[in-house]
N, C-alpha and C positions, 0 to 999 in steps of 0.2 A: 415203896415206889408208887408215885402217883399214877392215876389212870392214864394221863397223857404220856408219861414216860413208858408205861407198859405198852401202849399202842405204838410208840416210837420204836421200841425194841422189836415188836412184832413186825413192823414195816421193814426195818433194816434186815431182819432175819429172812424176809421173803424176797429180797432183791434178786438173788440168783435164780429163783423159780420164775419170777416175772420176766427176766431177760430170756430164759429158755423158752418161755411162751411167746416171745416176740413183743412183749409189753414194755418197750424201752422207755416211753414217756412216763407211764405210771411208776416205773422203777426209779427214774431220776427224780420225779416229783416226791417220791417217798423219802429219798435221802434229804432232799431240800426241806420238807416239812419236819422230818425228825430232827434235823440240825436246829431249826428254829425252837423246837421244844427243849432241846438240850441246852441251848444257849441261854434261854430265859429261866432255866431251873437251877436251883441250888442242889448240887449233887454231892453225895458222900463219896469218899475215895473209892470204895468198891464199885459204886455206880459209874464214876468217871472212868475207871479202868475197863468196866464192861462195855461202855459205849465207845471208848477208844478202840477196843478190839472190833466191835461191830462195824464201826465206821471204816476202819482199816480194811476189813474184809469186803465191805460194800464198795469202797474205792477200787480195790484190786479187781473185783468182778466187773465194775464199769470200765476200767482201763483195758480189760481183756475181751470185752465184747466187740466183735468185728463191725457190727452195724453202727455202734456209737463211735468207733474209731474213724469211720468214714465221715461222720457228721462233725466230730470234734477231734482232730488228730493230736492235739496236745495232751500230754499225760497229766492227769489230775494228781496233784501232790497233797499229801496229808501227813501232818505231824501232830501227835496228841498234844492238846493244849492250844492248837491253832485252828479251832473249829470255825472261827469267823472267816478266816482266809479260805477254808474249804467251802463255806457257804457261798462266798463270792464266786468261786470257781464253778460250783454246781448251778448257781443262778445263771452264769454265763452260758453254760451248757444247755440249760432249759431254754434260754432265749434263742440259741441256735436251732434247737429242735422245733420250737414254735414258729420261727421264721420259715423253716423248711416245710412245715405243715401248711403254713399260709401260702407259700409259693406253689406247693403241690395242688392246693385247693384252687388257686387261681388258674393253674394250668388245666385242671380238670374242667373248670367252668368255661374256659376259652375253648377247649376241645368240644364241649357240649354245644356251645354256640356255633362253632364251625359245622358240627354235624347237623344242627337244626337248620342253619342257612343252606347247607347242601341239599337236604331233603326237601326244603321249601322250593329251592330252585328246580329240582327234578320234578316235583309235583306240578309246579307252575308250567314247566315244559309240556307235561301231559295235558294240562288244561288248555294251553294254547293250541295243542294238536287235536283238541276235541275228544280226548280220551278221558272222559269225565269219571267213569267208574274206577279206572286205574289211578287217576289222580286222587280220588276220594279214599281209596285204599291206602295210598301212601300218606295222605294227610292224617288218616285215622291212626296209622302206625306211629306217626310223630306225636299225636295227642296222647297216645298210650304211654309214651316216654316222658311227656311233660303234662300230666293230667291236671295240675293246678294252675297252668299258665293260661289265664283268661285272655290275655292280649294275643296269644298265639291263635286261640280259637276265633277271636274277632278278626284277626288278620286273614285267616283262612276263609272266613265268611265273606270278607270284602273281595277276596279273589273270585269266589263263586258268583258274587253279586255282579262283578264287572263282566262276566261272561253270560249273564242272564240266567244263571241257575239259582233262582230265588228260593226254591224249596230247600235246596242244600244249604244255602247261606243262612236261612232261617233256623235250620237244625243246629248248626254250629253256634249261632248266637244264643239260642235258647239254652244250650249246654253251658256256654260261658256264663250266662245269667244265673244258672243254678249254683254256680260256685261263687258268684259275686252279685247277690241280689240287690245291692244298693248302687250298682254302677249305672249312672244316668246315661252314659254314652252307649251302653248296650241297649237300653230301652229305645234310645234315639235311633240306633241302627236297625233294630227290629221294626220300629215304626216305618222307617224308610223302605225296608224290604216288603213289608205287608202292603204299603201304599203301591209299590210297583206291581204287587200281585193283585191289586184292586180289592184287597180285603180291608176296606176302610174302617169298618166297625171295630175289628180286632186291633188295627193299628191305633185307633183312637184310645182304646183301653190301655195300651202300653204307654202312650204319651201321658195319659192321665195318671197312671201309676208313677211315672217318672216325676210328675209335678207334685206328688205327695212327698217326694224326697227333696226336691229343690224347686223353688219358684223364682229363682234368680238366674235362669239360663236363657238368654235371648235366642240362642240357636234352637233350643227346644221349642219355644213358641213359634219361631219362624218355620220349623219343619212341620209343626202342627198346621200352620197356615197352608203350607204346600199340600198337606193331606186334604184340607178342606177345599182347596182349589180343585183338586182332582175329583173330589166328592160333590163339587158344585154347591157347597154350603157357604154362601157369600157372607152372611152375617157372622159366621164363625171365623171366616178368613179375616174379616175386619177386626174381630175381637182378638184373635191370635196376634195379628200384626201390631195392634195397639199395645198389647202386653209386652211384646218384644221391644217396642220403643220405650216403654216405661222403664225397662231394665237398662236399655242402651239407646238414648235419644239420638245418637249419631249413626244408628244402624240404617244405612241408605236403602238396602234391599228390603227391609221391613217397611220403610216409608213407601216404596214403590208398590209393595204388596197391599198396603192399606189403601193407597190411591186406586189400585185396580179393583179391590173389593167394593169400594164405595161407588166406583163407576158402574159396576155390575148391579149394585143395589139402587142405582139411579139417584144417588145423593149428590 
């Protein structure tokens, strides 16, 4: 007996144990894979008889499993010599199981999103009421459940930014950046927060870091210009506005910025 047939025999012999352990998908997959091996192999009569017995036992176990009966109420039929028909039935059962897994996963995802939205709403209510530490505790709980969600952290940062809690906003943005160090929009937001905190030198460093990643973002140049306006570095305002216009010549706000900078420079 070939190695593949030996493995198929072992898989079929383990079906009952897998079902007892609640491993219904692996059990059905084992029958499916074993059938493929059997169908493509040239079997001696003794091997055909042995596999017919193993398949009959496996089908009987599948038909008797309460969990599988809920998923697939039809009785699986098997007659020795009709392994192809059995393969079709097992494949149909697998499809039903996989569809169920997909539906369950989608339900779980939807439930997670509902939970996230609910917690965000509750935390926003605390922010609106000026209960900043309580809001922060709830936001942190949410982040602990979704640690890799950088958009969530950026969203939370924006919420603190809107209520003037710049240091808190900066903390969430820096945490998001650690998980996604190439996210230009995070550098941009950090630059905005630092500008509002009047930490102009540090804000400039973040913008320059973002420019190492991309030099084709007109809004990045424009926000740098906003920084330099607050910093009263008019030549750099002019330069930033010019670069924004090079990327997007139709950028009206950048045109206004350049005109303002040149007026301040006496040009």
